[in-house]
KETORDREN-159713 format. One line per 3 residues: number of its first residue (from 1); for each residue x, y, z of C-alpha. Coordinates in Angstrom, 3 decimals, decimal comma. Each point is the difference from the previous one (the first is absolute). Layout:
residues N
NUM = X Y Z  ...
END
This chain:
residues 688
1 = -0,182 0,168 0,100  1,327 3,348 -0,983  -0,222 2,179 3,126
4 = -2,644 2,559 0,157  1,329 3,593 -0,064  -2,278 2,601 1,555
7 = -1,221 2,596 -2,207  3,040 2,645 -0,623  -1,349 3,809 -0,003
10 = 1,871 3,455 -0,162  3,352 -0,846 -2,459  -0,585 -3,184 -0,788
13 = -3,508 0,443 -1,419  0,846 3,425 -1,529  3,095 -2,044 -2,125
16 = -2,901 -2,448 -1,012  -2,297 2,699 -1,479  2,604 1,728 -1,901
19 = 1,045 -3,319 -1,734  -3,452 -0,946 -0,851  -1,251 3,675 -0,825
22 = -0,203 -0,997 -3,598  -2,438 -2,560 -0,202  -2,354 2,075 1,844
25 = 0,561 3,184 -1,688  -3,246 1,220 -2,376  0,317 -0,737 -3,646
28 = -0,890 3,607 -1,595  -1,387 0,520 -3,395  3,380 0,309 -1,508
31 = 1,160 -3,150 1,326  -3,002 -1,793 -1,462  0,584 1,676 -3,436
34 = -3,492 1,958 0,258  0,092 3,403 -1,478  -2,343 2,710 -0,835
37 = -2,366 -2,301 -1,528  -0,456 -2,586 2,735  -1,736 0,729 2,974
40 = 0,709 -0,619 3,988  -3,314 -2,297 0,536  1,154 -2,536 -2,813
43 = -2,897 0,691 -2,210  0,207 1,853 -3,099  0,430 3,442 -0,007
46 = -1,689 2,925 -1,421  2,568 0,701 -2,598  0,717 -3,585 -0,870
49 = 0,400 -0,636 -3,732  1,340 -3,113 -2,101  0,056 -0,295 -3,926
52 = -2,725 -1,761 -2,418  0,982 -1,625 -3,123  -2,598 -1,366 -2,066
55 = 0,402 -2,896 -2,773  -2,040 -0,759 -2,979  1,654 -3,033 -1,392
58 = -0,346 -2,366 -3,240  2,213 -2,983 -0,083  0,383 -3,336 -2,103
61 = 1,326 -3,229 1,389  2,106 -2,104 -2,381  0,646 -3,684 1,169
64 = 2,491 -2,018 -2,292  -0,018 -3,492 1,645  2,553 -1,506 -2,543
67 = 2,650 2,370 0,761  -1,553 1,008 4,146  -0,085 3,456 -0,946
70 = -2,589 2,271 1,523  -0,180 3,727 -0,455  -2,504 2,767 0,359
73 = -0,317 3,381 -2,319  -1,167 2,784 1,641  -1,083 3,324 -0,425
76 = -1,503 2,321 2,301  -1,165 3,598 0,773  1,312 0,997 3,855
79 = -1,102 3,015 1,600  2,149 0,985 2,528  -1,785 2,601 2,450
82 = 2,322 2,157 2,005  -1,617 0,570 3,645  3,394 0,895 1,607
85 = 0,905 3,519 1,102  2,927 0,339 -2,766  0,478 0,145 -3,785
88 = 1,616 -3,556 -1,512  2,374 0,016 -2,830  0,039 -3,757 -0,449
91 = -1,655 -2,886 0,862  0,751 -3,163 1,194  -1,253 -3,671 -0,923
94 = 0,829 -3,349 0,941  0,927 -2,508 -2,423  0,705 -3,076 2,372
97 = 0,154 -2,556 -2,500  3,471 1,285 -1,239  1,855 -1,505 2,983
100 = 0,275 -2,693 -2,035  1,955 1,426 -2,668  3,925 -0,276 -0,086
103 = 1,442 2,659 2,374  -2,874 0,728 2,030  1,011 0,002 3,677
106 = -1,607 -2,620 2,154  0,374 -1,325 3,620  -0,188 -3,731 -1,271
109 = 1,236 -1,606 -3,362  -2,885 -0,287 -2,439  -0,223 -1,327 -3,546
112 = 0,934 2,876 -2,202  -0,807 0,748 -3,615  -0,037 2,821 -2,553
115 = -3,279 -1,541 -1,495  -2,139 0,589 3,669  -1,393 3,283 1,321
118 = -0,975 2,793 -1,835  0,564 1,066 -3,284  -1,017 2,546 -2,730
121 = -1,135 2,438 2,786  -1,121 3,265 -1,261  -1,470 2,997 1,793
124 = -1,724 2,878 -1,648  -2,008 3,161 1,044  -2,755 1,239 -2,505
127 = 1,859 -2,027 -2,983  3,166 1,445 0,957  3,070 -2,568 1,413
130 = 1,457 0,681 3,288  3,152 -0,899 1,021  0,624 -3,077 2,419
133 = 2,642 -1,083 1,653  0,204 -3,874 1,000  2,071 -1,007 2,760
136 = -1,194 -3,631 0,283  -2,953 -0,289 2,360  -0,266 3,809 -0,258
139 = -1,286 2,181 -2,483  0,001 3,847 -0,176  -2,040 2,183 -2,036
142 = 0,957 3,653 -0,923  -2,970 2,116 -0,163  0,218 2,908 -2,604
145 = -1,673 2,430 2,548  -0,031 -0,477 3,977  -3,091 -1,470 0,954
148 = -1,662 2,644 2,451  -1,258 -1,072 3,660  -3,539 -0,438 -0,809
151 = 0,507 -0,935 -3,742  -0,198 -3,215 -1,968  1,582 -1,404 -3,132
154 = -1,023 -2,788 -2,235  2,739 -2,372 -1,478  -0,087 -2,440 -2,667
157 = 1,730 -3,180 0,597  1,030 -3,338 -2,340  1,888 -2,636 0,886
160 = 0,944 -3,867 -0,064  0,310 -1,996 3,328  1,518 -3,611 -0,369
163 = -0,763 -1,890 2,589  2,496 -2,447 1,682  -0,574 -3,881 1,073
166 = -1,237 0,263 3,627  1,743 -3,427 0,869  3,134 0,807 -1,001
169 = 0,256 3,602 0,743  -1,672 0,186 3,433  -1,786 3,250 -0,952
172 = -3,554 1,341 0,707  -1,012 0,652 -3,372  0,471 -2,842 -2,966
175 = -1,175 -3,198 -1,233  -0,200 -3,578 1,150  -0,135 -2,711 -2,611
178 = -2,417 -3,033 1,241  1,179 -3,437 -1,012  -2,159 0,372 -2,965
181 = 1,775 3,233 -0,922  -3,542 1,643 0,839  1,120 3,556 1,570
184 = -0,974 1,721 2,846  1,189 3,716 -0,558  0,165 2,686 2,977
187 = 0,273 3,603 -1,113  1,436 1,801 2,352  2,675 2,787 0,012
190 = -1,178 -0,181 -3,725  -0,440 3,901 -0,707  1,753 3,249 0,834
193 = -1,439 0,827 3,860  0,317 3,204 1,362  2,725 0,126 3,113
196 = -1,327 1,478 2,965  0,682 3,819 0,949  -0,731 0,740 3,575
199 = 0,299 3,026 2,080  2,404 -1,918 2,023  2,977 -1,141 -2,403
202 = -0,969 1,361 -3,210  0,702 -2,748 -2,854  0,011 -3,548 1,152
205 = 2,779 -0,559 -2,393  1,738 -3,285 1,702  0,441 -2,784 -2,525
208 = -1,772 -3,054 -0,088  2,282 -2,520 1,427  -2,187 -2,908 0,313
211 = -0,703 0,453 3,669  -1,760 3,399 1,076  -3,389 -0,264 -1,860
214 = -1,534 2,936 -2,000  -1,782 2,979 0,911  -1,589 2,096 -2,374
217 = -2,990 2,825 -0,219  -4,006 -0,679 -0,012  -2,095 0,784 -3,069
220 = -2,923 -1,039 -2,093  0,575 -3,289 -2,309  -1,758 -0,892 -3,470
223 = 1,750 -2,911 -1,695  -0,912 -1,808 -2,618  2,083 -3,440 -0,701
226 = -0,139 -1,756 -3,170  1,023 -3,836 0,352  -0,615 -3,457 -1,660
229 = -3,768 -0,970 0,210  0,696 -2,969 2,007  1,474 2,058 2,550
232 = -1,630 0,411 3,388  1,125 3,781 1,566  -0,406 1,566 3,539
235 = 1,626 3,014 0,769  0,012 3,084 2,762  -3,145 2,122 0,139
238 = -3,663 -1,098 -1,766  -0,203 -1,950 -2,820  -2,355 1,803 -2,598
241 = -0,395 -3,094 -2,284  -0,678 -2,494 2,761  2,251 -3,089 0,421
244 = -1,611 -3,947 -0,726  -1,740 -1,499 3,187  1,297 -3,157 1,192
247 = 0,908 -1,923 -3,086  -1,549 -3,052 -1,065  0,957 -3,739 -0,757
250 = 3,575 -1,362 0,637  0,191 -0,277 -3,753  -0,864 3,390 -0,906
253 = 2,906 1,195 2,154  2,526 -2,419 -1,613  -1,360 1,220 -3,527
256 = 0,746 3,346 0,889  3,499 -0,710 1,106  0,853 -1,279 -3,448
259 = 2,313 2,616 -1,358  -0,990 3,815 -0,705  -2,706 0,964 -1,642
262 = 0,430 1,979 -3,227  -2,955 2,305 0,925  -0,109 2,638 2,045
265 = -2,231 1,463 3,207  0,336 3,046 1,395  -0,625 0,794 3,900
268 = -0,270 3,457 1,583  0,407 1,096 3,705  -0,597 3,140 1,938
271 = 0,491 1,083 3,301  -3,001 1,245 2,082  2,700 0,860 3,110
274 = 3,241 1,515 -0,861  3,059 -2,535 -0,688  3,491 -0,138 0,550
277 = 1,146 -2,617 -2,668  -2,001 -2,146 -2,401  1,032 -3,619 -0,216
280 = -1,397 -2,836 -2,246  -0,265 -3,480 -0,546  -1,036 -2,179 -2,732
283 = 0,107 -3,648 -1,541  -1,786 -2,518 -1,465  0,495 -2,113 2,700
286 = -1,990 1,533 2,862  -3,027 -1,514 1,758  -1,906 2,703 1,645
289 = -2,298 -0,009 3,163  -1,690 3,055 1,192  -2,143 0,949 2,953
292 = -1,666 3,258 1,208  1,085 0,620 3,878  -2,131 1,848 2,475
295 = 1,269 3,476 -1,169  -1,233 -0,547 -3,569  3,749 -0,658 -1,345
298 = 0,669 -2,311 -2,446  2,602 -2,560 0,940  1,327 -2,257 -2,903
301 = 2,855 -2,859 -0,095  1,723 -0,600 -3,075  2,412 -3,230 -0,311
304 = 1,007 -2,660 -2,292  -1,279 -3,899 0,601  3,534 -0,705 1,521
307 = -1,449 2,039 2,956  -3,478 -0,798 -0,047  -0,590 -2,467 3,235
310 = 1,686 2,379 2,716  -1,409 3,270 -1,943  -3,587 -1,232 -0,468
313 = 0,150 -0,873 4,070  1,364 2,801 1,261  0,537 3,295 -2,266
316 = -3,045 1,851 -0,001  -0,845 -0,939 3,519  3,694 1,536 1,226
319 = -0,594 2,789 -2,089  -3,403 0,672 1,414  0,963 -0,397 3,678
322 = 3,290 2,146 -0,876  -1,771 3,013 -0,575  -2,410 -0,359 3,056
325 = 2,927 -0,145 2,306  1,474 3,180 -1,748  -3,143 1,708 -0,147
328 = -0,546 -0,348 3,413  3,534 0,976 0,965  0,067 3,162 -2,356
331 = -2,804 0,713 -2,305  -2,068 -1,586 -2,664  1,978 -0,407 -3,317
334 = -1,401 2,479 -2,532  1,161 -2,096 -2,923  -3,239 -1,927 -1,924
337 = 2,292 -2,753 -1,365  2,378 -2,249 1,880  2,274 -2,607 -2,266
340 = 2,207 -2,845 1,224  2,057 -1,377 -2,667  1,942 -2,926 -0,330
343 = 3,563 0,096 -1,214  3,520 -1,002 0,701  2,364 2,078 1,832
346 = -0,413 2,242 3,431  -3,249 0,930 1,007  -0,494 3,760 -0,756
349 = -2,889 2,804 0,351  -1,315 2,656 -2,335  -3,419 1,855 -0,002
352 = -3,035 -2,549 0,032  2,611 -2,904 -0,855  2,316 -2,357 1,743
355 = 1,960 -2,582 -1,294  0,714 -3,103 1,789  2,270 -3,170 -1,140
358 = -1,284 -2,740 2,300  -1,125 -3,145 -1,527  -0,685 -3,306 1,246
361 = 2,976 -2,276 0,723  -1,867 -3,419 -0,371  -1,622 -1,380 -3,314
364 = -1,929 -2,987 1,752  -2,149 0,984 2,660  -3,094 -0,726 2,122
367 = -1,543 1,689 2,795  1,924 -2,056 2,559  3,182 1,278 -2,030
370 = -0,448 3,306 -1,922  1,764 1,503 -2,927  1,784 2,096 2,555
373 = 2,316 -0,462 3,194  -0,548 2,222 3,050  2,800 2,210 -1,011
376 = -1,560 0,373 -3,524  -3,093 1,126 1,345  1,007 2,690 2,358
379 = 2,561 1,430 -2,472  -2,803 0,534 -2,359  -2,531 1,186 2,268
382 = 2,642 2,215 2,007  1,067 1,244 -3,855  -3,795 1,093 -1,121
385 = -0,324 1,595 3,611  3,218 1,926 -0,354  -0,022 0,914 -3,872
388 = -3,643 0,926 0,541  0,933 2,269 3,167  2,014 1,747 -2,152
391 = -3,248 1,533 -1,791  -0,420 2,027 3,194  3,832 0,863 0,442
394 = 1,540 1,663 -2,132  -2,676 -0,309 -2,956  -2,646 2,220 1,938
397 = 1,886 1,542 2,564  3,208 0,927 -2,168  3,209 -0,551 1,185
400 = 4,224 0,146 -0,828  1,247 -3,612 -0,374  3,357 1,231 -0,975
403 = 0,336 1,929 2,951  -1,583 -1,927 2,543  -0,994 -3,316 -0,617
406 = -1,555 -0,742 3,502  -2,505 2,599 -0,602  -2,343 -2,223 -2,303
409 = 1,842 -3,381 0,710  -0,060 0,066 3,627  -3,670 1,747 0,286
412 = -1,176 -3,226 -2,398  1,894 -2,700 2,126  -1,181 1,496 3,230
415 = -3,787 -0,470 -1,131  0,740 -3,082 -1,525  1,313 -1,555 3,050
418 = -3,444 0,261 1,353  -1,659 -1,129 -3,005  1,732 -2,874 -0,144
421 = -0,331 -0,742 3,639  -3,263 0,449 -0,619  -0,655 -2,389 -2,533
424 = 0,696 -2,911 1,787  1,697 -1,145 3,430  3,119 -1,614 -1,186
427 = 0,741 2,358 -3,150  3,844 0,181 -0,868  -0,058 3,614 0,660
430 = 3,669 1,762 -1,032  -0,029 3,535 1,043  -1,040 1,827 2,999
433 = 1,026 -2,060 3,286  2,656 1,823 1,963  1,754 -3,255 0,724
436 = 0,505 -0,657 -3,512  2,277 3,104 -0,535  2,141 -0,296 2,721
439 = 3,009 -1,833 -1,980  -0,225 3,053 -2,329  0,203 2,907 2,361
442 = 3,011 -2,094 1,763  1,776 -0,881 -3,206  2,751 2,314 -1,857
445 = -2,399 0,860 -3,277  -2,608 1,675 2,381  -0,836 3,729 -1,481
448 = -2,351 2,653 1,248  -3,564 -0,728 -1,689  0,473 3,799 -1,318
451 = 2,684 -1,435 -2,352  -0,644 0,861 -3,492  -1,323 -3,013 -2,213
454 = 2,771 -0,628 -1,969  2,596 -0,087 3,148  -1,771 -2,630 1,522
457 = 2,022 -3,231 0,536  -2,828 -2,142 1,142  -3,022 1,728 -1,217
460 = -2,405 -2,394 1,259  1,337 -0,523 3,316  -0,144 4,272 0,443
463 = -2,912 1,350 -2,338  -2,409 -2,922 0,537  0,806 -1,888 3,274
466 = 1,680 2,516 1,993  -2,676 2,509 -1,064  -3,081 -2,087 1,013
469 = 1,634 -0,897 3,242  0,577 3,441 0,966  -3,592 0,785 -1,191
472 = -1,073 -2,798 2,329  1,995 1,544 2,778  -1,771 3,247 -0,347
475 = -3,237 -1,173 -0,297  0,121 -2,548 2,766  2,421 1,571 2,672
478 = 0,450 3,524 -0,495  -3,449 1,455 -1,315  -2,791 -3,007 0,859
481 = -1,760 -1,293 -3,023  -2,922 2,633 0,449  2,149 2,946 -0,542
484 = 2,303 -1,637 -2,674  -3,057 -1,222 -2,020  -1,940 3,250 -0,114
487 = 3,310 1,842 -0,700  0,945 -2,328 -3,110  -3,465 0,291 -1,338
490 = 0,341 3,711 0,199  2,826 0,617 -1,305  -0,900 -2,389 -2,945
493 = -3,153 1,868 -0,912  1,566 3,203 -0,046  2,873 -0,934 -2,317
496 = -2,160 -1,968 -2,532  1,357 0,960 -3,308  2,673 2,233 1,006
499 = 3,995 -0,770 1,419  0,613 0,161 3,507  4,003 -0,265 1,269
502 = 1,069 -1,821 3,043  -0,138 3,112 2,308  -3,791 0,200 -1,241
505 = -0,610 -3,385 1,634  1,987 0,791 2,923  -1,715 2,959 1,061
508 = -3,389 -1,429 -0,675  0,868 -2,648 2,636  1,305 2,754 2,318
511 = -3,346 2,007 -0,468  -2,258 -2,675 0,671  2,006 -1,507 3,016
514 = 0,282 3,585 1,294  3,492 -0,409 0,915  3,475 0,467 -1,399
517 = 1,579 -3,278 -1,338  3,244 0,996 -1,446  1,461 -2,526 2,319
520 = -1,830 -2,932 -2,006  0,886 1,191 -3,356  3,835 0,647 1,044
523 = 0,218 -3,622 1,345  -2,335 -1,961 -2,362  0,606 2,012 -3,344
526 = 2,693 2,625 -0,253  2,835 -2,066 1,949  1,204 -3,949 -0,551
529 = -0,708 -0,600 3,891  -0,474 -3,266 1,343  -1,402 -0,770 3,598
532 = 0,128 -2,369 2,765  -1,172 0,336 3,136  0,369 -2,161 3,160
535 = -0,458 -0,193 4,056  3,158 0,437 2,054  -1,460 0,358 3,471
538 = -2,640 -0,089 2,315  -0,129 1,325 3,437  -2,927 -0,425 2,273
541 = 0,496 2,375 3,059  3,360 -0,612 1,023  0,130 -3,329 -1,457
544 = 1,494 -0,673 -3,280  -1,158 -3,176 -1,746  1,635 -2,401 -1,964
547 = -0,664 -0,124 -3,609  0,395 -3,025 -2,127  -0,842 -0,623 -3,679
550 = -3,703 -1,315 -0,901  -1,104 -1,160 -2,981  -3,434 1,148 -1,438
553 = -2,252 -1,503 -2,335  0,114 1,915 -3,449  -2,739 2,760 -0,457
556 = -2,734 -0,490 -2,423  0,438 2,417 -2,895  -1,364 3,457 0,833
559 = -3,092 -0,608 -2,386  -0,993 -3,002 1,896  0,727 0,970 3,291
562 = -3,256 0,293 1,891  2,002 1,892 2,511  0,282 2,908 -2,327
565 = -3,225 0,277 -1,624  -3,385 -1,817 -0,300  0,848 -3,087 -2,297
568 = -2,910 0,062 -3,130  -0,544 -3,396 -1,735  2,603 -0,822 -3,051
571 = -1,456 0,696 -3,634  0,108 -4,110 -0,691  -2,104 -0,339 3,216
574 = -2,764 2,044 -1,629  0,698 -1,346 -3,230  0,362 -3,515 -0,060
577 = 0,409 -0,625 -3,358  3,267 1,706 0,067  1,478 -2,238 2,670
580 = 2,429 -3,321 -0,988  1,854 -2,455 1,210  2,520 2,353 1,469
583 = -2,181 2,710 1,753  -0,109 -0,138 3,561  -2,039 2,822 2,207
586 = 1,068 -0,834 3,299  0,154 3,161 2,325  2,071 0,757 2,461
589 = -1,323 0,553 3,506  0,837 2,570 2,899  2,730 -1,140 1,899
592 = -0,472 2,318 3,074  -2,211 1,335 2,594  0,363 3,365 1,355
595 = 0,699 0,622 3,463  -2,578 2,794 1,349  1,275 -0,379 3,925
598 = 0,570 3,530 1,452  3,510 1,179 -0,271  1,714 0,640 3,523
601 = 3,513 -0,412 -0,545  2,933 0,293 -2,821  3,079 -1,493 -1,656
604 = 2,472 1,345 -2,592  0,873 -1,461 -3,134  2,747 0,857 -1,793
607 = -0,171 -0,282 -3,750  3,318 0,505 -2,243  -0,025 0,990 -3,380
610 = 2,395 -0,510 -2,828  0,007 1,387 -3,761  -1,004 3,520 -1,062
613 = -3,738 -0,416 -0,526  -2,232 1,047 3,072  -3,364 -1,503 0,349
616 = -2,767 -0,801 2,644  0,501 -3,018 1,683  -3,185 -2,300 1,441
619 = 1,006 -1,607 3,283  -1,817 -2,989 1,039  0,035 -1,015 3,917
622 = -0,661 -3,792 0,476  -1,297 -0,581 3,427  -0,540 -3,946 -0,674
625 = -0,753 -1,906 -3,226  -3,171 2,110 -1,107  -0,259 2,955 2,255
628 = 1,891 3,390 -1,135  0,442 3,532 0,536  1,028 1,855 -3,358
631 = 1,117 3,497 -0,878  1,955 2,067 -2,600  3,336 2,059 0,363
634 = -0,834 2,889 -2,368  2,655 0,807 -2,622  0,523 3,647 1,409
637 = 1,412 -1,771 3,242  3,412 -0,908 -1,696  0,797 3,835 0,036
640 = 0,487 -0,618 3,550  1,935 -2,973 -0,347  3,562 -0,846 1,602
643 = 2,606 -0,116 -2,921  2,764 -3,002 0,573  3,736 -0,070 -0,811
646 = -1,321 -2,622 -3,036  -2,496 2,067 -1,220  -2,615 -1,617 1,213
649 = -2,735 2,175 2,363  -2,471 -1,255 2,875  -2,638 1,157 2,169
652 = -1,683 -0,804 2,799  -3,884 -0,351 0,341  -2,377 -0,782 2,522
655 = -2,193 -3,362 0,315  -3,073 0,490 2,088  -1,484 -2,937 2,122
658 = -2,368 -1,108 2,403  1,200 -1,287 3,386  -0,639 -3,435 -0,644
661 = 1,928 -0,151 -3,587  3,144 -0,807 -0,928  2,073 -0,420 -3,316
664 = 0,932 -3,109 -1,371  0,698 1,141 -3,352  0,481 3,193 -2,473
667 = -0,225 0,243 -3,674  0,466 3,004 -2,188  -1,891 0,340 -3,325
670 = -2,290 -3,135 0,526  -1,709 0,185 -2,994  3,218 0,634 -2,323
673 = -1,216 3,640 -0,939  3,786 0,922 -0,218  2,549 -0,598 -2,259
676 = 2,099 -1,277 2,492  3,478 -1,462 -1,001  0,406 -2,047 3,023
679 = -3,422 -1,199 1,147  1,362 -3,054 1,533  1,167 2,606 3,003
682 = -3,180 1,222 0,254  -1,806 -2,299 2,930  1,484 -0,979 3,692
685 = -1,024 -2,149 2,780  0,172 1,765 3,440  1,241 -1,354 3,162
688 = 0,440 2,039 3,450
END
């Protein structure tokens, strides 16, 4: 046992304060990068502005199966509205497909070819060609006259986009060739898209390196696509020509896959709501399932025969469930049409359309042995939840992922955590549990959440998982679910079809909480700090107790812990047709009974903290195997902690007991709310 040190006042306390002052100092508007167009409350200010870029596009898809070549010939009228307070002498557009051309910068090697990317690109104004400068994935258009504040300009563009093979390139856009040479085409990043121009950083002119996603401007879209007549098309926006309903017999599907039709068909889409991008999927191999959800939104799943057993069982139910969860957590998604598309490669999000690669892993199957194993099932449903969740952020609440990957990936992963745990009791949940991020936080690659996207060494661990953990910590331990949930809904409602910055989110949470949370943002967003708390002493009256390590059972997941919030029935409990042989809906029961005996005497516990992060520390006092008392040491108490020579700090905290009560054990963070890097030292047995 480490000896108990009495609380040090005077000089020792002053030294501790001077060392730790930076952790608790308020973050100013300048610290948060919030200028004159951002409010102090986290909600849009009266003078907030953003650009608008409208597109009227006509494009033709050409597919050559013999040579496995696919290209899109496009022409567009692009109207750029300058809502900024300053004139613009040039405009910036994104050509992300050009990352595949020789010499283009990239974080990871990709197959490169002169034939891929944008070709024949021209830009004109009133039939006058404009000068353009293409620097790989960025195109600068020089204007004849500055575009004044409040004015707009219409540009005419023409181009050819040659798409890569999705399997060999690992890209978002491209073509998957099925075994019979049927293509699945994903038209993403296929036209010159206006780069973001913001009050915070001007042009978002970082090149596309393959990691930090795009950020563009909202606008109205009218898109006409000319495709082979046997292709089914799904796209962002609303189809003016309705897509086909559920397809007929299996033989008809095979016939439609027999080659590329020589005749053509035109599909037209528009956007009842502003869109920040436009993507389409087209294939002769698509089977189509549709349904209308309770909000009147048209849900559609498109997949080849190869994916049928898994997709027929789970695709639309998972999509419907995802929208219910995110609608409740944020606000109803305003899109009228939502599409899920099966294609090889990484899952990816676009307005009203998500691509999912998962397919069944067994050809022979039955009810006792379905076409999928447990991992495949959870990967599929989890990817649907994540990618459709991105319709809310960043497709409706617009964010700059090349600056801050966490602001959309982490938000979505945080709500995904809740959705996956709510599907069924044993869902294989990846993101959001504090104990899942501690190895990363203790490792050499640990970086601040606020690190720019392309500089992240482990993007998944940081932007997805650590951010989801941080938001769970903020929700469950710092603010409480009621305050946090109301604040998040309010923030989302005010920022729909606008572009918040991280500082806007931080300010909104502080406004809702009614207190400064700079210590939290510094510890868990701005710094790569770790946290390890330990009980290092206990004194009752004059008696110093003996402490020994105690093994405690692992706490249930935060979302399934009845001690943190009442548990609702699992989705597969209320929808039993979605359960399969892997479903287990057992729920955890409450562990302990809280003692209500009047407090008449006190002990003091010494808690030691290592690492640069500060947080509230929950403490449970075990009186016997079932009866407890519990309390939480507030984060701000660490301002008065005593700093030791090894850099750790400790504080003393009173424990209230009744006369007939004695302490048999103590545990810090009993519900695993903290990302504690050494949880094994959190519990002790107590003997006099």
